[in-house]
mmCIF file of the N, C-alpha and C atoms, coordinates in Angstrom:
data_MODEL
# 
_entry.id   MODEL 
# 
loop_
_atom_site.group_PDB 
_atom_site.id 
_atom_site.type_symbol 
_atom_site.label_atom_id 
_atom_site.label_alt_id 
_atom_site.label_comp_id 
_atom_site.label_asym_id 
_atom_site.label_entity_id 
_atom_site.label_seq_id 
_atom_site.pdbx_PDB_ins_code 
_atom_site.Cartn_x 
_atom_site.Cartn_y 
_atom_site.Cartn_z 
_atom_site.occupancy 
_atom_site.B_iso_or_equiv 
_atom_site.pdbx_formal_charge 
_atom_site.auth_seq_id 
_atom_site.auth_comp_id 
_atom_site.auth_asym_id 
_atom_site.auth_atom_id 
_atom_site.pdbx_PDB_model_num 
ATOM 1   N N  . MET A 1 1  ? -1.426  48.977  -24.506 1.00 0.00 ? 1  MET A N  1 
ATOM 2   C CA . MET A 1 1  ? -0.970  47.759  -24.225 1.00 0.00 ? 1  MET A CA 1 
ATOM 3   C C  . MET A 1 1  ? -0.868  47.724  -22.648 1.00 0.00 ? 1  MET A C  1 
ATOM 4   N N  . THR A 1 2  ? -1.207  46.470  -22.090 1.00 0.00 ? 2  THR A N  1 
ATOM 5   C CA . THR A 1 2  ? -1.182  46.529  -20.528 1.00 0.00 ? 2  THR A CA 1 
ATOM 6   C C  . THR A 1 2  ? 0.154   45.997  -20.051 1.00 0.00 ? 2  THR A C  1 
ATOM 7   N N  . ASP A 1 3  ? 0.519   46.330  -19.026 1.00 0.00 ? 3  ASP A N  1 
ATOM 8   C CA . ASP A 1 3  ? 1.743   45.733  -18.377 1.00 0.00 ? 3  ASP A CA 1 
ATOM 9   C C  . ASP A 1 3  ? 1.473   44.406  -17.705 1.00 0.00 ? 3  ASP A C  1 
ATOM 10  N N  . LEU A 1 4  ? 2.107   43.508  -17.979 1.00 0.00 ? 4  LEU A N  1 
ATOM 11  C CA . LEU A 1 4  ? 2.028   42.030  -17.452 1.00 0.00 ? 4  LEU A CA 1 
ATOM 12  C C  . LEU A 1 4  ? 2.986   41.730  -16.347 1.00 0.00 ? 4  LEU A C  1 
ATOM 13  N N  . ASN A 1 5  ? 3.604   42.824  -15.992 1.00 0.00 ? 5  ASN A N  1 
ATOM 14  C CA . ASN A 1 5  ? 4.766   42.534  -14.954 1.00 0.00 ? 5  ASN A CA 1 
ATOM 15  C C  . ASN A 1 5  ? 4.166   42.268  -13.685 1.00 0.00 ? 5  ASN A C  1 
ATOM 16  N N  . MET A 1 6  ? 4.452   41.082  -12.934 1.00 0.00 ? 6  MET A N  1 
ATOM 17  C CA . MET A 1 6  ? 3.800   40.704  -11.790 1.00 0.00 ? 6  MET A CA 1 
ATOM 18  C C  . MET A 1 6  ? 4.844   40.920  -10.649 1.00 0.00 ? 6  MET A C  1 
ATOM 19  N N  . ASP A 1 7  ? 6.038   41.545  -10.888 1.00 0.00 ? 7  ASP A N  1 
ATOM 20  C CA . ASP A 1 7  ? 6.897   41.644  -9.859  1.00 0.00 ? 7  ASP A CA 1 
ATOM 21  C C  . ASP A 1 7  ? 6.373   42.623  -8.743  1.00 0.00 ? 7  ASP A C  1 
ATOM 22  N N  . GLU A 1 8  ? 5.592   43.597  -9.036  1.00 0.00 ? 8  GLU A N  1 
ATOM 23  C CA . GLU A 1 8  ? 5.181   44.655  -8.059  1.00 0.00 ? 8  GLU A CA 1 
ATOM 24  C C  . GLU A 1 8  ? 4.263   44.037  -7.070  1.00 0.00 ? 8  GLU A C  1 
ATOM 25  N N  . GLU A 1 9  ? 3.601   42.918  -7.305  1.00 0.00 ? 9  GLU A N  1 
ATOM 26  C CA . GLU A 1 9  ? 2.651   42.326  -6.230  1.00 0.00 ? 9  GLU A CA 1 
ATOM 27  C C  . GLU A 1 9  ? 3.385   41.589  -5.284  1.00 0.00 ? 9  GLU A C  1 
ATOM 28  N N  . ASP A 1 10 ? 3.022   41.562  -3.956  1.00 0.00 ? 10 ASP A N  1 
ATOM 29  C CA . ASP A 1 10 ? 3.551   40.649  -3.029  1.00 0.00 ? 10 ASP A CA 1 
ATOM 30  C C  . ASP A 1 10 ? 2.953   39.259  -3.248  1.00 0.00 ? 10 ASP A C  1 
ATOM 31  N N  . PRO A 1 11 ? 3.794   38.198  -3.360  1.00 0.00 ? 11 PRO A N  1 
ATOM 32  C CA . PRO A 1 11 ? 3.171   36.920  -3.401  1.00 0.00 ? 11 PRO A CA 1 
ATOM 33  C C  . PRO A 1 11 ? 2.464   36.664  -1.962  1.00 0.00 ? 11 PRO A C  1 
ATOM 34  N N  . GLN A 1 12 ? 1.497   35.839  -1.987  1.00 0.00 ? 12 GLN A N  1 
ATOM 35  C CA . GLN A 1 12 ? 0.793   35.361  -0.838  1.00 0.00 ? 12 GLN A CA 1 
ATOM 36  C C  . GLN A 1 12 ? 1.555   34.182  -0.201  1.00 0.00 ? 12 GLN A C  1 
ATOM 37  N N  . PRO A 1 13 ? 1.746   34.306  1.114   1.00 0.00 ? 13 PRO A N  1 
ATOM 38  C CA . PRO A 1 13 ? 2.548   33.213  1.788   1.00 0.00 ? 13 PRO A CA 1 
ATOM 39  C C  . PRO A 1 13 ? 1.608   32.039  1.853   1.00 0.00 ? 13 PRO A C  1 
ATOM 40  N N  . GLU A 1 14 ? 2.306   30.904  1.800   1.00 0.00 ? 14 GLU A N  1 
ATOM 41  C CA . GLU A 1 14 ? 1.605   29.541  1.953   1.00 0.00 ? 14 GLU A CA 1 
ATOM 42  C C  . GLU A 1 14 ? 0.950   29.436  3.268   1.00 0.00 ? 14 GLU A C  1 
ATOM 43  N N  . PRO A 1 15 ? -0.231  28.970  3.275   1.00 0.00 ? 15 PRO A N  1 
ATOM 44  C CA . PRO A 1 15 ? -0.998  28.696  4.715   1.00 0.00 ? 15 PRO A CA 1 
ATOM 45  C C  . PRO A 1 15 ? -0.219  27.561  5.302   1.00 0.00 ? 15 PRO A C  1 
ATOM 46  N N  . GLU A 1 16 ? -0.146  27.645  6.697   1.00 0.00 ? 16 GLU A N  1 
ATOM 47  C CA . GLU A 1 16 ? 0.395   26.569  7.514   1.00 0.00 ? 16 GLU A CA 1 
ATOM 48  C C  . GLU A 1 16 ? -0.651  25.429  7.450   1.00 0.00 ? 16 GLU A C  1 
ATOM 49  N N  . ARG A 1 17 ? -0.006  24.169  7.271   1.00 0.00 ? 17 ARG A N  1 
ATOM 50  C CA . ARG A 1 17 ? -0.723  22.971  7.225   1.00 0.00 ? 17 ARG A CA 1 
ATOM 51  C C  . ARG A 1 17 ? -0.110  21.906  7.940   1.00 0.00 ? 17 ARG A C  1 
ATOM 52  N N  . GLU A 1 18 ? -1.079  21.031  8.447   1.00 0.00 ? 18 GLU A N  1 
ATOM 53  C CA . GLU A 1 18 ? -0.601  20.033  9.214   1.00 0.00 ? 18 GLU A CA 1 
ATOM 54  C C  . GLU A 1 18 ? 0.005   18.893  8.260   1.00 0.00 ? 18 GLU A C  1 
ATOM 55  N N  . PRO A 1 19 ? 1.101   18.220  8.447   1.00 0.00 ? 19 PRO A N  1 
ATOM 56  C CA . PRO A 1 19 ? 1.633   17.140  7.681   1.00 0.00 ? 19 PRO A CA 1 
ATOM 57  C C  . PRO A 1 19 ? 0.636   16.122  7.531   1.00 0.00 ? 19 PRO A C  1 
ATOM 58  N N  . HIS A 1 20 ? 0.358   15.583  6.221   1.00 0.00 ? 20 HIS A N  1 
ATOM 59  C CA . HIS A 1 20 ? -0.326  14.453  6.056   1.00 0.00 ? 20 HIS A CA 1 
ATOM 60  C C  . HIS A 1 20 ? 0.331   13.296  6.242   1.00 0.00 ? 20 HIS A C  1 
ATOM 61  N N  . ALA A 1 21 ? -0.269  12.176  6.307   1.00 0.00 ? 21 ALA A N  1 
ATOM 62  C CA . ALA A 1 21 ? 0.289   10.825  6.668   1.00 0.00 ? 21 ALA A CA 1 
ATOM 63  C C  . ALA A 1 21 ? 1.289   10.413  5.562   1.00 0.00 ? 21 ALA A C  1 
ATOM 64  N N  . TYR A 1 22 ? 1.031   10.912  4.339   1.00 0.00 ? 22 TYR A N  1 
ATOM 65  C CA . TYR A 1 22 ? 1.867   10.647  3.209   1.00 0.00 ? 22 TYR A CA 1 
ATOM 66  C C  . TYR A 1 22 ? 3.185   11.367  3.223   1.00 0.00 ? 22 TYR A C  1 
ATOM 67  N N  . ASP A 1 23 ? 3.101   12.581  3.946   1.00 0.00 ? 23 ASP A N  1 
ATOM 68  C CA . ASP A 1 23 ? 4.270   13.445  4.080   1.00 0.00 ? 23 ASP A CA 1 
ATOM 69  C C  . ASP A 1 23 ? 5.261   12.801  5.203   1.00 0.00 ? 23 ASP A C  1 
ATOM 70  N N  . CYS A 1 24 ? 4.798   11.956  6.121   1.00 0.00 ? 24 CYS A N  1 
ATOM 71  C CA . CYS A 1 24 ? 5.663   11.472  7.180   1.00 0.00 ? 24 CYS A CA 1 
ATOM 72  C C  . CYS A 1 24 ? 6.399   10.320  6.696   1.00 0.00 ? 24 CYS A C  1 
ATOM 73  N N  . LYS A 1 25 ? 7.533   10.178  7.648   1.00 0.00 ? 25 LYS A N  1 
ATOM 74  C CA . LYS A 1 25 ? 8.479   9.131   7.267   1.00 0.00 ? 25 LYS A CA 1 
ATOM 75  C C  . LYS A 1 25 ? 7.746   7.713   7.416   1.00 0.00 ? 25 LYS A C  1 
ATOM 76  N N  . VAL A 1 26 ? 8.032   6.776   6.629   1.00 0.00 ? 26 VAL A N  1 
ATOM 77  C CA . VAL A 1 26 ? 7.392   5.541   6.521   1.00 0.00 ? 26 VAL A CA 1 
ATOM 78  C C  . VAL A 1 26 ? 7.920   4.538   7.605   1.00 0.00 ? 26 VAL A C  1 
ATOM 79  N N  . ARG A 1 27 ? 6.993   3.936   8.370   1.00 0.00 ? 27 ARG A N  1 
ATOM 80  C CA . ARG A 1 27 ? 7.519   3.123   9.410   1.00 0.00 ? 27 ARG A CA 1 
ATOM 81  C C  . ARG A 1 27 ? 7.639   1.686   8.955   1.00 0.00 ? 27 ARG A C  1 
ATOM 82  N N  . SER A 1 28 ? 8.401   0.807   9.300   1.00 0.00 ? 28 SER A N  1 
ATOM 83  C CA . SER A 1 28 ? 8.604   -0.698  8.845   1.00 0.00 ? 28 SER A CA 1 
ATOM 84  C C  . SER A 1 28 ? 7.639   -1.379  9.700   1.00 0.00 ? 28 SER A C  1 
ATOM 85  N N  . ILE A 1 29 ? 6.870   -2.253  8.873   1.00 0.00 ? 29 ILE A N  1 
ATOM 86  C CA . ILE A 1 29 ? 5.830   -3.129  9.435   1.00 0.00 ? 29 ILE A CA 1 
ATOM 87  C C  . ILE A 1 29 ? 6.485   -4.416  9.573   1.00 0.00 ? 29 ILE A C  1 
ATOM 88  N N  . GLU A 1 30 ? 6.430   -4.879  10.830  1.00 0.00 ? 30 GLU A N  1 
ATOM 89  C CA . GLU A 1 30 ? 7.008   -6.428  11.071  1.00 0.00 ? 30 GLU A CA 1 
ATOM 90  C C  . GLU A 1 30 ? 6.003   -7.376  10.590  1.00 0.00 ? 30 GLU A C  1 
ATOM 91  N N  . MET A 1 31 ? 6.658   -8.609  10.328  1.00 0.00 ? 31 MET A N  1 
ATOM 92  C CA . MET A 1 31 ? 5.896   -9.783  9.843   1.00 0.00 ? 31 MET A CA 1 
ATOM 93  C C  . MET A 1 31 ? 5.026   -10.215 10.936  1.00 0.00 ? 31 MET A C  1 
ATOM 94  N N  . SER A 1 32 ? 5.318   -10.032 12.083  1.00 0.00 ? 32 SER A N  1 
ATOM 95  C CA . SER A 1 32 ? 4.378   -10.467 13.225  1.00 0.00 ? 32 SER A CA 1 
ATOM 96  C C  . SER A 1 32 ? 3.212   -9.449  13.583  1.00 0.00 ? 32 SER A C  1 
ATOM 97  N N  . GLU A 1 33 ? 3.271   -8.381  12.864  1.00 0.00 ? 33 GLU A N  1 
ATOM 98  C CA . GLU A 1 33 ? 2.111   -7.451  13.028  1.00 0.00 ? 33 GLU A CA 1 
ATOM 99  C C  . GLU A 1 33 ? 0.848   -8.060  12.391  1.00 0.00 ? 33 GLU A C  1 
ATOM 100 N N  . ALA A 1 34 ? -0.269  -7.847  13.064  1.00 0.00 ? 34 ALA A N  1 
ATOM 101 C CA . ALA A 1 34 ? -1.459  -8.544  12.680  1.00 0.00 ? 34 ALA A CA 1 
ATOM 102 C C  . ALA A 1 34 ? -2.061  -8.012  11.277  1.00 0.00 ? 34 ALA A C  1 
ATOM 103 N N  . THR A 1 35 ? -1.634  -6.761  10.897  1.00 0.00 ? 35 THR A N  1 
ATOM 104 C CA . THR A 1 35 ? -2.115  -6.139  9.599   1.00 0.00 ? 35 THR A CA 1 
ATOM 105 C C  . THR A 1 35 ? -1.686  -7.189  8.421   1.00 0.00 ? 35 THR A C  1 
ATOM 106 N N  . ILE A 1 36 ? -0.588  -7.673  8.371   1.00 0.00 ? 36 ILE A N  1 
ATOM 107 C CA . ILE A 1 36 ? -0.041  -8.615  7.314   1.00 0.00 ? 36 ILE A CA 1 
ATOM 108 C C  . ILE A 1 36 ? -0.729  -9.943  7.428   1.00 0.00 ? 36 ILE A C  1 
ATOM 109 N N  . SER A 1 37 ? -0.966  -10.516 8.476   1.00 0.00 ? 37 SER A N  1 
ATOM 110 C CA . SER A 1 37 ? -1.568  -11.820 8.665   1.00 0.00 ? 37 SER A CA 1 
ATOM 111 C C  . SER A 1 37 ? -3.042  -11.690 8.149   1.00 0.00 ? 37 SER A C  1 
ATOM 112 N N  . ARG A 1 38 ? -3.641  -10.637 8.617   1.00 0.00 ? 38 ARG A N  1 
ATOM 113 C CA . ARG A 1 38 ? -5.157  -10.350 8.128   1.00 0.00 ? 38 ARG A CA 1 
ATOM 114 C C  . ARG A 1 38 ? -5.102  -10.101 6.681   1.00 0.00 ? 38 ARG A C  1 
ATOM 115 N N  . SER A 1 39 ? -4.170  -9.396  6.151   1.00 0.00 ? 39 SER A N  1 
ATOM 116 C CA . SER A 1 39 ? -4.292  -9.061  4.709   1.00 0.00 ? 39 SER A CA 1 
ATOM 117 C C  . SER A 1 39 ? -4.037  -10.475 3.917   1.00 0.00 ? 39 SER A C  1 
ATOM 118 N N  . LEU A 1 40 ? -3.132  -11.311 4.312   1.00 0.00 ? 40 LEU A N  1 
ATOM 119 C CA . LEU A 1 40 ? -2.950  -12.525 3.694   1.00 0.00 ? 40 LEU A CA 1 
ATOM 120 C C  . LEU A 1 40 ? -4.026  -13.481 3.826   1.00 0.00 ? 40 LEU A C  1 
ATOM 121 N N  . LEU A 1 41 ? -4.757  -13.494 4.946   1.00 0.00 ? 41 LEU A N  1 
ATOM 122 C CA . LEU A 1 41 ? -6.140  -14.271 5.139   1.00 0.00 ? 41 LEU A CA 1 
ATOM 123 C C  . LEU A 1 41 ? -7.157  -13.673 4.193   1.00 0.00 ? 41 LEU A C  1 
ATOM 124 N N  . MET A 1 42 ? -7.290  -12.424 4.090   1.00 0.00 ? 42 MET A N  1 
ATOM 125 C CA . MET A 1 42 ? -8.297  -11.791 3.105   1.00 0.00 ? 42 MET A CA 1 
ATOM 126 C C  . MET A 1 42 ? -8.004  -12.116 1.678   1.00 0.00 ? 42 MET A C  1 
ATOM 127 N N  . LEU A 1 43 ? -6.753  -12.085 1.325   1.00 0.00 ? 43 LEU A N  1 
ATOM 128 C CA . LEU A 1 43 ? -6.373  -12.291 -0.138  1.00 0.00 ? 43 LEU A CA 1 
ATOM 129 C C  . LEU A 1 43 ? -6.646  -13.747 -0.337  1.00 0.00 ? 43 LEU A C  1 
ATOM 130 N N  . ALA A 1 44 ? -6.285  -14.591 0.598   1.00 0.00 ? 44 ALA A N  1 
ATOM 131 C CA . ALA A 1 44 ? -6.458  -16.070 0.426   1.00 0.00 ? 44 ALA A CA 1 
ATOM 132 C C  . ALA A 1 44 ? -7.912  -16.449 0.198   1.00 0.00 ? 44 ALA A C  1 
ATOM 133 N N  . ARG A 1 45 ? -8.930  -15.838 1.026   1.00 0.00 ? 45 ARG A N  1 
ATOM 134 C CA . ARG A 1 45 ? -10.345 -16.041 0.752   1.00 0.00 ? 45 ARG A CA 1 
ATOM 135 C C  . ARG A 1 45 ? -10.863 -15.475 -0.411  1.00 0.00 ? 45 ARG A C  1 
ATOM 136 N N  . ILE A 1 46 ? -10.275 -14.238 -0.878  1.00 0.00 ? 46 ILE A N  1 
ATOM 137 C CA . ILE A 1 46 ? -10.716 -13.732 -2.238  1.00 0.00 ? 46 ILE A CA 1 
ATOM 138 C C  . ILE A 1 46 ? -10.332 -14.687 -3.342  1.00 0.00 ? 46 ILE A C  1 
ATOM 139 N N  . TRP A 1 47 ? -9.052  -15.257 -3.153  1.00 0.00 ? 47 TRP A N  1 
ATOM 140 C CA . TRP A 1 47 ? -8.663  -16.071 -4.236  1.00 0.00 ? 47 TRP A CA 1 
ATOM 141 C C  . TRP A 1 47 ? -9.545  -17.346 -4.343  1.00 0.00 ? 47 TRP A C  1 
ATOM 142 N N  . ALA A 1 48 ? -9.844  -17.843 -3.131  1.00 0.00 ? 48 ALA A N  1 
ATOM 143 C CA . ALA A 1 48 ? -10.754 -19.089 -3.046  1.00 0.00 ? 48 ALA A CA 1 
ATOM 144 C C  . ALA A 1 48 ? -12.149 -18.890 -3.648  1.00 0.00 ? 48 ALA A C  1 
ATOM 145 N N  . ILE A 1 49 ? -12.557 -17.565 -3.537  1.00 0.00 ? 49 ILE A N  1 
ATOM 146 C CA . ILE A 1 49 ? -13.944 -17.186 -4.015  1.00 0.00 ? 49 ILE A CA 1 
ATOM 147 C C  . ILE A 1 49 ? -13.821 -16.985 -5.538  1.00 0.00 ? 49 ILE A C  1 
ATOM 148 N N  . LEU A 1 50 ? -12.726 -16.435 -6.049  1.00 0.00 ? 50 LEU A N  1 
ATOM 149 C CA . LEU A 1 50 ? -12.557 -16.333 -7.450  1.00 0.00 ? 50 LEU A CA 1 
ATOM 150 C C  . LEU A 1 50 ? -12.249 -17.565 -8.259  1.00 0.00 ? 50 LEU A C  1 
ATOM 151 N N  . ASN A 1 51 ? -11.714 -18.562 -7.453  1.00 0.00 ? 51 ASN A N  1 
ATOM 152 C CA . ASN A 1 51 ? -11.417 -19.722 -8.126  1.00 0.00 ? 51 ASN A CA 1 
ATOM 153 C C  . ASN A 1 51 ? -11.902 -20.968 -7.461  1.00 0.00 ? 51 ASN A C  1 
ATOM 154 N N  . PRO A 1 52 ? -13.277 -21.105 -7.490  1.00 0.00 ? 52 PRO A N  1 
ATOM 155 C CA . PRO A 1 52 ? -13.926 -22.133 -6.755  1.00 0.00 ? 52 PRO A CA 1 
ATOM 156 C C  . PRO A 1 52 ? -13.559 -23.524 -7.298  1.00 0.00 ? 52 PRO A C  1 
ATOM 157 N N  . GLY A 1 53 ? -13.134 -23.783 -8.456  1.00 0.00 ? 53 GLY A N  1 
ATOM 158 C CA . GLY A 1 53 ? -12.877 -25.101 -9.037  1.00 0.00 ? 53 GLY A CA 1 
ATOM 159 C C  . GLY A 1 53 ? -11.476 -25.389 -8.854  1.00 0.00 ? 53 GLY A C  1 
ATOM 160 N N  . ALA A 1 54 ? -10.654 -24.646 -8.188  1.00 0.00 ? 54 ALA A N  1 
ATOM 161 C CA . ALA A 1 54 ? -9.103  -25.020 -7.970  1.00 0.00 ? 54 ALA A CA 1 
ATOM 162 C C  . ALA A 1 54 ? -9.106  -26.169 -7.276  1.00 0.00 ? 54 ALA A C  1 
ATOM 163 N N  . SER A 1 55 ? -8.252  -27.222 -7.474  1.00 0.00 ? 55 SER A N  1 
ATOM 164 C CA . SER A 1 55 ? -7.959  -28.435 -6.781  1.00 0.00 ? 55 SER A CA 1 
ATOM 165 C C  . SER A 1 55 ? -7.204  -28.162 -5.525  1.00 0.00 ? 55 SER A C  1 
ATOM 166 N N  . VAL A 1 56 ? -7.212  -29.146 -4.741  1.00 0.00 ? 56 VAL A N  1 
ATOM 167 C CA . VAL A 1 56 ? -6.387  -29.144 -3.538  1.00 0.00 ? 56 VAL A CA 1 
ATOM 168 C C  . VAL A 1 56 ? -4.880  -28.947 -3.847  1.00 0.00 ? 56 VAL A C  1 
ATOM 169 N N  . GLU A 1 57 ? -4.513  -29.652 -4.917  1.00 0.00 ? 57 GLU A N  1 
ATOM 170 C CA . GLU A 1 57 ? -3.082  -29.474 -5.285  1.00 0.00 ? 57 GLU A CA 1 
ATOM 171 C C  . GLU A 1 57 ? -2.774  -28.062 -5.646  1.00 0.00 ? 57 GLU A C  1 
ATOM 172 N N  . GLN A 1 58 ? -3.511  -27.393 -6.497  1.00 0.00 ? 58 GLN A N  1 
ATOM 173 C CA . GLN A 1 58 ? -3.284  -26.040 -6.764  1.00 0.00 ? 58 GLN A CA 1 
ATOM 174 C C  . GLN A 1 58 ? -3.223  -25.027 -5.502  1.00 0.00 ? 58 GLN A C  1 
ATOM 175 N N  . ARG A 1 59 ? -4.240  -25.403 -4.646  1.00 0.00 ? 59 ARG A N  1 
ATOM 176 C CA . ARG A 1 59 ? -4.241  -24.572 -3.391  1.00 0.00 ? 59 ARG A CA 1 
ATOM 177 C C  . ARG A 1 59 ? -2.889  -24.781 -2.567  1.00 0.00 ? 59 ARG A C  1 
ATOM 178 N N  . GLN A 1 60 ? -2.554  -25.984 -2.486  1.00 0.00 ? 60 GLN A N  1 
ATOM 179 C CA . GLN A 1 60 ? -1.272  -26.379 -1.734  1.00 0.00 ? 60 GLN A CA 1 
ATOM 180 C C  . GLN A 1 60 ? -0.033  -25.694 -2.362  1.00 0.00 ? 60 GLN A C  1 
ATOM 181 N N  . TYR A 1 61 ? -0.095  -25.827 -3.646  1.00 0.00 ? 61 TYR A N  1 
ATOM 182 C CA . TYR A 1 61 ? 0.991   -25.085 -4.431  1.00 0.00 ? 61 TYR A CA 1 
ATOM 183 C C  . TYR A 1 61 ? 1.102   -23.568 -4.203  1.00 0.00 ? 61 TYR A C  1 
ATOM 184 N N  . LEU A 1 62 ? -0.036  -22.957 -4.332  1.00 0.00 ? 62 LEU A N  1 
ATOM 185 C CA . LEU A 1 62 ? -0.008  -21.499 -3.880  1.00 0.00 ? 62 LEU A CA 1 
ATOM 186 C C  . LEU A 1 62 ? 0.439   -21.249 -2.524  1.00 0.00 ? 62 LEU A C  1 
ATOM 187 N N  . ALA A 1 63 ? -0.125  -22.032 -1.655  1.00 0.00 ? 63 ALA A N  1 
ATOM 188 C CA . ALA A 1 63 ? 0.328   -21.985 -0.133  1.00 0.00 ? 63 ALA A CA 1 
ATOM 189 C C  . ALA A 1 63 ? 1.847   -22.125 -0.043  1.00 0.00 ? 63 ALA A C  1 
ATOM 190 N N  . ALA A 1 64 ? 2.331   -22.987 -0.768  1.00 0.00 ? 64 ALA A N  1 
ATOM 191 C CA . ALA A 1 64 ? 3.829   -23.233 -0.769  1.00 0.00 ? 64 ALA A CA 1 
ATOM 192 C C  . ALA A 1 64 ? 4.644   -22.076 -1.266  1.00 0.00 ? 64 ALA A C  1 
ATOM 193 N N  . ILE A 1 65 ? 4.090   -21.441 -2.362  1.00 0.00 ? 65 ILE A N  1 
ATOM 194 C CA . ILE A 1 65 ? 4.860   -20.361 -2.973  1.00 0.00 ? 65 ILE A CA 1 
ATOM 195 C C  . ILE A 1 65 ? 4.697   -19.117 -1.993  1.00 0.00 ? 65 ILE A C  1 
ATOM 196 N N  . VAL A 1 66 ? 3.731   -18.911 -1.425  1.00 0.00 ? 66 VAL A N  1 
ATOM 197 C CA . VAL A 1 66 ? 3.429   -17.795 -0.383  1.00 0.00 ? 66 VAL A CA 1 
ATOM 198 C C  . VAL A 1 66 ? 4.347   -18.048 0.765   1.00 0.00 ? 66 VAL A C  1 
ATOM 199 N N  . ALA A 1 67 ? 4.512   -19.312 1.378   1.00 0.00 ? 67 ALA A N  1 
ATOM 200 C CA . ALA A 1 67 ? 5.394   -19.644 2.499   1.00 0.00 ? 67 ALA A CA 1 
ATOM 201 C C  . ALA A 1 67 ? 6.859   -19.429 1.948   1.00 0.00 ? 67 ALA A C  1 
ATOM 202 N N  . ALA A 1 68 ? 7.235   -19.813 0.772   1.00 0.00 ? 68 ALA A N  1 
ATOM 203 C CA . ALA A 1 68 ? 8.688   -19.491 0.292   1.00 0.00 ? 68 ALA A CA 1 
ATOM 204 C C  . ALA A 1 68 ? 8.924   -18.055 0.276   1.00 0.00 ? 68 ALA A C  1 
ATOM 205 N N  . GLU A 1 69 ? 7.956   -17.169 -0.219  1.00 0.00 ? 69 GLU A N  1 
ATOM 206 C CA . GLU A 1 69 ? 8.168   -15.786 -0.383  1.00 0.00 ? 69 GLU A CA 1 
ATOM 207 C C  . GLU A 1 69 ? 8.316   -15.178 1.080   1.00 0.00 ? 69 GLU A C  1 
ATOM 208 N N  . LEU A 1 70 ? 7.537   -15.676 1.998   1.00 0.00 ? 70 LEU A N  1 
ATOM 209 C CA . LEU A 1 70 ? 7.545   -15.001 3.307   1.00 0.00 ? 70 LEU A CA 1 
ATOM 210 C C  . LEU A 1 70 ? 8.721   -15.591 4.123   1.00 0.00 ? 70 LEU A C  1 
ATOM 211 N N  . ALA A 1 71 ? 9.327   -16.666 3.697   1.00 0.00 ? 71 ALA A N  1 
ATOM 212 C CA . ALA A 1 71 ? 10.551  -17.088 4.332   1.00 0.00 ? 71 ALA A CA 1 
ATOM 213 C C  . ALA A 1 71 ? 11.777  -16.365 3.707   1.00 0.00 ? 71 ALA A C  1 
ATOM 214 N N  . GLY A 1 72 ? 11.535  -15.682 2.549   1.00 0.00 ? 72 GLY A N  1 
ATOM 215 C CA . GLY A 1 72 ? 12.601  -14.991 1.894   1.00 0.00 ? 72 GLY A CA 1 
ATOM 216 C C  . GLY A 1 72 ? 13.498  -15.897 1.014   1.00 0.00 ? 72 GLY A C  1 
ATOM 217 N N  . ARG A 1 73 ? 12.935  -16.971 0.501   1.00 0.00 ? 73 ARG A N  1 
ATOM 218 C CA . ARG A 1 73 ? 13.732  -17.784 -0.267  1.00 0.00 ? 73 ARG A CA 1 
ATOM 219 C C  . ARG A 1 73 ? 13.699  -17.549 -1.788  1.00 0.00 ? 73 ARG A C  1 
# 
């Protein structure tokens, strides 16, 4: 029977590694930052492509919902 005791071997130390972006503290993104406005524009264009038959009233309603959410209401 073989001995399965691993206590005799020295464990290998963890290699040094640079912190990944996911390991760093998250910064807050302000509403005035261009990233958010570009993302909203891109999503609006995608929605328009996926819903070509949407009426002007539906588009205005969606825009009003987005504006209310951004205003924090």
